[in-house]
Phi, psi and omega in degrees: 000114181277143174082010179252133178233144176259125183230159173289167183305314183297317180287328176296316178296317178302314182293321178297319178293325178294317184281313187260344182101143184295321181296315179299313182292324177298317177300318180295319178296317178296318178298320179294321179293320178296316180297318179296320179295321180295325181266004175077025179296142177092356177274148180263130182272000000 
């Protein structure tokens, strides 16, 4: 597979912010956190 790189979480985030912009990625992170809270992700049963 050409053009695919495996990165750690921090470097993946850095590259995403470089490519898509910090504001765009911040909005996506906030939306993901809201969605996780709505479905109760992270709760222990």
